[in-house]
C-alpha positions in Angstrom: -10.8 108.6 75.2 -12.2 109.2 71.7 -10.1 112.2 71.9 -6.9 110.5 73.1 -7.5 107.8 70.3 -7.9 110.6 67.6 -4.6 112.3 68.7 -2.9 109.1 68.6 -4.5 108.3 64.9 -3.8 111.0 63.2 -0.6 110.1 62.7 -0.6 106.9 62.2 0.9 104.9 58.7 0.3 101.6 57.9 -0.5 98.7 60.4 3.1 98.4 63.0 2.9 102.0 63.4 -0.4 101.5 64.6 0.8 98.8 67.1 3.5 100.8 67.9 1.9 103.9 68.3 -1.8 102.7 70.0 -1.9 98.7 70.8 1.5 98.9 72.7 -0.2 101.5 75.1 -3.8 100.0 75.1 -2.4 96.4 76.2 -0.1 98.0 78.9 -2.9 100.1 80.4 -4.9 96.5 80.0 -2.1 94.5 82.1 -1.6 97.6 84.8 -5.3 97.8 85.4 -7.2 94.7 85.3 -4.5 92.3 86.1 -1.4 91.5 88.8 1.5 91.5 86.5 2.1 89.9 82.9 5.4 87.5 83.0 7.2 85.7 79.9 9.3 82.9 79.7 11.5 81.2 76.9 11.1 84.6 75.2 15.0 83.1 74.1 13.4 80.7 72.2 12.3 82.7 69.5 15.8 83.9 68.6 16.4 80.4 67.7 13.7 79.8 64.9 15.8 79.9 61.4 13.4 82.7 60.1 9.2 83.2 60.7 8.2 81.1 62.5 3.7 79.0 63.0 2.9 80.2 66.5 0.1 77.1 68.4 -1.3 78.4 71.4 -4.0 77.7 73.7 -7.2 79.1 73.9 -8.5 81.1 76.7 -9.5 84.4 75.7 -10.8 86.1 72.5 -9.1 88.9 72.0 -6.5 89.1 75.2 -4.7 85.8 74.1 -3.5 87.2 70.6 -2.9 90.7 71.7 -0.4 89.6 74.7 1.5 86.9 72.5 1.8 89.7 70.4 2.7 92.5 72.8 5.9 90.2 74.2 6.9 89.6 70.4 7.0 92.7 70.4 9.1 93.3 73.4 11.7 90.8 72.0 12.4 93.3 68.9 10.5 91.1 66.8 7.8 91.8 64.2 4.0 91.0 64.9 2.9 87.9 63.4 -0.4 87.8 61.4 -3.2 86.2 63.0 -6.0 83.5 62.2 -9.2 84.5 63.4 -12.6 82.9 62.6 -15.3 84.8 60.8 -17.3 84.5 63.6 -15.8 86.7 65.4 -16.0 89.4 63.0 -19.4 90.3 63.6 -19.3 93.9 63.3 -17.3 96.6 61.6 -15.3 98.0 64.8 -14.2 94.6 65.8 -13.5 93.7 61.4 -11.1 97.0 61.4 -9.6 96.3 64.6 -8.7 93.2 64.0 -7.3 93.9 60.7 -5.4 96.5 62.4 -3.4 93.4 63.4 -2.7 91.4 60.7 -5.8 88.9 60.3 -5.8 85.9 58.0 -9.8 85.6 58.0 -10.9 81.6 58.5 -14.0 80.7 57.5 -16.5 78.5 60.2 -19.9 77.1 58.9 -19.1 75.8 55.8 -20.4 72.2 53.8 -17.8 69.5 53.6 -16.6 70.7 50.0 -15.9 74.1 50.5 -14.5 73.7 53.7 -11.9 71.1 52.4 -11.4 74.0 49.6 -11.2 76.8 52.3 -8.7 74.8 54.5 -6.6 74.3 51.7 -6.6 77.9 50.8 -5.3 78.8 54.4 -3.1 76.2 55.1 -1.2 76.9 51.3 -1.2 81.0 52.2 0.1 79.9 56.2 3.1 77.7 54.7 3.7 80.2 52.0 3.8 82.9 54.7 6.3 81.3 56.8 8.6 79.2 53.9 9.2 82.4 52.1 10.2 84.7 55.5 7.1 87.2 54.6 6.0 86.4 58.1 5.1 84.3 61.2 2.1 83.3 61.8 -0.5 82.5 65.2 -3.1 80.0 65.3 -5.1 78.7 68.2 -4.8 75.1 68.6 -8.5 74.9 68.5 -11.8 76.1 67.2 -13.1 78.4 70.1 -12.0 78.8 73.2 -10.8 76.3 76.1 -14.3 76.3 78.0 -13.0 72.9 80.9 -9.9 73.9 81.0 -8.7 70.9 78.7 -6.2 72.2 76.3 -6.1 69.6 73.4 -5.2 70.3 70.3 -7.7 69.5 67.3 -6.5 66.6 64.7 -8.5 68.9 61.9 -6.1 71.3 62.9 -2.9 69.8 62.2 -4.6 67.6 59.3 -4.9 71.6 57.7 -1.4 72.3 58.2 -0.5 69.3 56.0 -2.6 69.6 53.0 -0.5 71.8 51.4 2.5 70.4 51.9 4.5 68.4 48.3 6.6 66.1 50.3 6.2 63.5 53.6 4.2 64.5 56.8 7.3 65.1 58.4 9.0 67.6 56.0 5.7 69.4 55.3 5.7 69.7 59.5 9.1 70.8 59.6 9.4 73.7 57.4 6.7 75.1 59.1 9.1 75.6 62.4 6.1 75.4 64.4 6.8 77.1 67.8 4.1 75.9 70.6 2.7 78.7 73.4 1.2 78.5 76.2 -1.0 81.1 78.2 -2.6 81.2 81.9 -4.7 83.6 84.1 -5.2 83.3 87.3 -8.2 84.1 87.1 -9.8 82.5 84.2 -10.9 84.7 81.3 -14.7 85.2 81.1 -15.4 82.1 83.6 -19.2 82.7 84.7 -20.3 82.7 81.5 -18.0 79.8 80.0 -19.5 77.5 83.1 -23.5 78.9 81.7 -22.4 77.7 78.6 -21.3 74.1 79.9 -24.3 73.6 82.0 -26.5 74.6 79.5 -25.2 71.8 76.9 -25.7 69.5 79.2 -29.3 70.3 79.2 -29.1 70.3 75.5 -28.1 67.5 74.0 -24.5 69.2 74.1 -25.6 72.2 71.9 -25.3 75.6 72.4 -26.5 78.6 70.8 -25.4 81.9 71.1 -26.6 84.9 71.7 -26.9 87.7 69.0 -23.5 89.7 70.3 -22.4 87.1 72.9 -18.5 87.2 71.2 -18.7 91.0 71.1 -19.9 90.8 75.4 -17.3 88.2 75.9 -14.6 90.2 73.9 -15.5 93.3 76.4 -15.8 91.3 79.2 -12.1 90.0 78.9 -10.8 92.6 78.5 -12.4 94.4 81.6 -12.4 91.6 84.0 -10.2 90.8 86.6 -7.2 88.7 85.7 -5.1 88.4 88.5 -1.2 87.2 87.4 -1.0 86.0 83.9 1.6 84.2 82.4 3.0 83.6 78.9 5.4 80.7 78.7 7.3 80.4 74.9 8.1 76.8 73.6 11.1 75.1 72.3 10.9 74.9 68.4 9.5 71.4 67.1 12.5 69.5 66.5 12.8 67.3 63.4 13.5 64.4 66.3 10.0 65.1 68.1 8.2 65.5 64.6 9.7 62.0 64.0 8.3 60.2 67.0 5.4 61.4 66.6 4.7 60.8 62.9 6.2 57.0 64.1 3.7 56.9 67.1 0.7 57.8 64.4 1.6 55.4 62.3 2.1 52.5 64.6 -1.3 53.0 65.7 -3.1 53.1 62.3 -0.9 50.0 61.8 -2.5 48.5 65.2 -6.0 49.6 64.1 -4.9 47.5 60.4 -3.8 44.5 62.2 -6.6 44.0 64.7 -9.6 44.2 61.8 -7.7 40.8 60.5 -7.7 39.1 63.2 
């Protein structure tokens, strides 16, 4: 393996070349060795986007989720996206170098409130600039950390972060991001036993769980090597103006209902 990689890397020139020469083969090998097939639906929706887009997906595996999504996007003849990755995952030089080879945007975690706001504003501005300028599409998971209980839900804080850098209304700010929802599923849940252990320990420790040293690295390697059964990725249709408007109207109605209730 070291000799194979050395030969491959010898002629690599840049990130795109690395993805084409090395990562496509790596992901193809992982699919062949550890799954019963990888299927994709809705790929035609990617071609309906006018320019760059913001891919928002569920999150089941640290590395494989974005790797398989990039693999599918590449197979559609489209350029790979930038990837938003928490700095807690860049725990070793090897992982950091690997992630940087995928156009990683480092997302800072564990900050104080004021620092978190500043960091979120910078991230929001960078994502918006990348998309509106047509420079690059961006991928981000719908929540911090992998889904442990199978219930995929988008964090409200993430939606607020998207809106931070906009100069228009909430509706306008979301429209110009060209959001494409995506969903990935594994027949056999990635790192299932590890996730079950974490849920159990949280129940016995007042909802708290402290990761062991190198636990993320072990989860990455387990996710890659573990048998996954059938894997499916669905590219949803880009959010329409009407859908965004309805979401804004519904949220406004909820806020008004709370206000009215307080005055009764």
